[in-house]
N, C-alpha and C positions, 0 to 999 in steps of 0.2 A: 504494500500500500504506500501511497505518497504521503509526505508531510502535509498536514491539513489543519487549518484553523477550526477549532471546535470539534476536533476528533473525539469520538467517544470510546477510545481504545480501552480505557480502564473500566468503563461501565458495561462493556460488552457481555461479560458473564452474567451480571445482574439482569440486564435486559433480556438475555436469552432465557434465564430462569423464569422471568415474568411470562414470557411467551409460552414456555412449557407448562408452568403451573396453571395458566389460564385455560388450558385445553384447546388453544387456538390451532387451527390447521391452515389459516390464511392470514396474510398480513400486508399492510400498506406502509411503505416508507415514503412520505410525501416530500421530503427535502433530502434526498438520499446522499448527495455529495459523493464521497468515495465508495458508497454502498457498504460500508463496514457493518452497520447495524442490519441492513437488509440481508447481508451474507449470513449473519448469525441466525436470523429467523429461518433462512433457507437451510442452513446447516442443521437446524432443529426439526427439519421436516416440513416447513411451511411452504405454501404456494405464495410467492411474494411478488408484489408489484412495486417497482422502484421508480420514483418520479423526480425529475429535476429539470431546470431550465438550461443549465450549462452543457455545452457540447461535450466536454471531457467527461462529465458525470454520466451522460447518456452512453458513451463508449464503455465506461466501467460497468454500467448496468447491463449492457448487452453482453459483455464478457462474463461477469460474475453472477448475474441474476437470470437473464433470459436464456442463456445457453445451458444445455445439459452437458456437464463436464464429461459424462460417460459416453457421449455421442461423438466426441472429437477423436479423429484419427491421430493418435499421439505420434506415430511415425511421420506423418505428413507435417504435423506441427514442429517436430524436432528438426526435420529437413528444412522447413521454412526459416526457422530461427538460425540454423547453421548457415544457410545461404545468406541471410541478411547480415549476420555477424561477420562474414568474410568479405563483404563488399569493400571496395576501395573507397577511401574518404572522397567526398565530393562537395567542396565548399559552395554554398549557395546562400539563399535568403536567410536561413536560420543562423548560419555562421556569421554573416555580415551584421545582422541586426542584434543578435543575442550574445555574440562573442567578441565582436569588434567595436560596434557602436555602443554597446553596453557590455557588461562583464558577468553575465549570468552563468556562462559555461566557458570552459577552456576551448580555444579554437580547434584543437585536435579532436575533441569530442563533438563539437558543433558540426564539423565536416562529416563525421560519421553519422550523426543524426540526420543531416541533409540527405546523405546517400540512402540510408535505411528508409526514411520517410518517403522518398521518391519511389523506391522500389515497392514499398507496401501499396502505394497508390497505383502503380503501373501493373503490378503482378497479382495483387490479392484483393482488389476493390470489390469484386463480386464473389469472393470466397467466404465461407463461414469462418475462416481464420482471421478475417479482417479486424474485427474488434479485439481479438486476442492479441494479435501482433501489435496493434496500436497501444493497447494497455501495457504490453511488455516494454515497448519503447518509452512510453511516458514514465513508467516506474523506473526504468534504467536511467533515464535522464534525471529524474528526481534524486537518484543516489549520487550523482556527480555534479549537482548544482552548487552555486555559491550564493545562497540566500539564508535568511534566518527562518524560512518556512513559508513566506508569502513572496509574491513577485512584484510588489509595489516598489521594491528597490533591491539592489544587490550589495554584497559586502565589499567594502573598499579594497581589502586585501583578500586574495584568493582563499577560499576555505580549503581545509586539508583534503576533504573528499573530492573536491573539483579536480585534483591531480590524478585521481584514479581513472582507469580506462572504462568506458561505457561497456556494460555487460548485460546482454539480453537474457532474461530468465523466463521459464514457463510460468504463467500466472497460476495460482492455486485455485482452480475452478472446482465447483461443487456439482455433485450429481443432481438431476432433477431440473425441470424447466421453471421459468418464471416469466415476468413481463417487465420490459423497460419502456417507459413512457417519457418523452421529452416535451416539456411545456410548463406553463405556470400552474402552480398548485391550486391557487384560488379559482382558476378557470376550469381546471380539469376534475376537481374533486367530486363534483356532482355526477360525473359520468363514470366514475370508478367504483368498484365494489359489487356486491357486498364483501366485507372482510370481518374476520373475528377480532382482529387487533389492528389498530392504527398507531403509527409512531410519527409525531410531528416535531421537527427540530429546525425551526426557521432561522434565517440570518439574525445576527446579534446587533449589528450596528449599521451605519450609513454606507459602508464600503461594499460594493458589489463583488460577489465571488468571481464573476467573470473578469474583474480587474485584478483581484488578488491572485488569480491564476490565469492571467491572460496568455502566457506562453503555452499552456496546455490547450487553451482555446485555439490558438494559431496552429499548434501541432496537429490537432484533429481536423480543423477546417482546411488547412494547407492551401491558403489563398493569397499568401504574400500581401497582407493588408498594409495600408498606410498606417503610420504610427505616430505617437507624440510623446514628448517628455523624455526625461533621462532614462526611465525604465522601458521606453519603446513600447508603450501600451497600444493595443489595437484602437483605431479610431472609433470603431463601433462599440467599444466598451463604455462610451459615454452617451450612446444613443438611447432613445426611448425604448427601443426594442430589447435592450439588455437591462433596463431599469426594473427593479422589483419594489412593489409596495411595502414589502417587509424590510426594506432599508430606510423607511421613513418612520421616525419616532411618533409622528402624529397619526399617520394612516395605518400603521401596523396593528395596533390593538383591536380596532373594530373588524379589520380584515381577517385577523387570526381567529377572532371569535366566530365570525361567519363561516370561515373555513372549517373550524372544528364542528360547528353545527351541521355542516353539509356532509361530513364523513358518514358513509354508510357502513357502520360497524356494529356487530352484535357479538356477544360472547360465544366462545366455543363450549364444548362439553368438558367440564373439569374432570381430570382423571381421579379415580377413587383412591383414597388414602391406602397405602400399603400396610 
């Protein structure tokens, strides 16, 4: 998993226990982010729907929630990762913007990211491996970045991990299918469900997650966007299309209340005490 603001890593066991104790067999994660919580519900046997507005989050949800890990041809996946790992570096947009004009990654890793991302788009766009390979690349890049955990700025001096070589790994996918939905929680919630359990963890402040993680947005969209500022953030990260009502101190409370009211959830059958 990537470094992420508001990660619930330490709460995962407790949230999983709540899912199990409730007798739930289905769950909704309405602001899924890295899908960490949704993965735990799926690991516990739940049929999970993961929702988020961010492009990178949708890719994670396709990889970890929607796909049945048991259905993937592991030899084909290993061959694909080996092929991508052996590509010659190919400096391009990513290297120029995020390694030279800014310093989020060392140029030698940026050139490899450029080469690998181009090959994923050219060779695997229509393959079921596409979200898996993109997830592998994002997670590999996260392990060699030079940030404090968000991409609003980079560290003035190179981080120790940035000197490491980019290494693609097989994401730890889970058996069973689920659903990945990209869009606004408050607009989609009426059309989702029913579920036994719903988990809502909206943004905490005025900063958009697509700005906090704008590099992952670009790595997924792969559109060489115009950018602004020292951090080279995507131009569209300040558009209305990426603005969330949950980033507004005034608008968030009533919208959250209405969203909760609109969730179609009812309890599962609780397991009998042993």
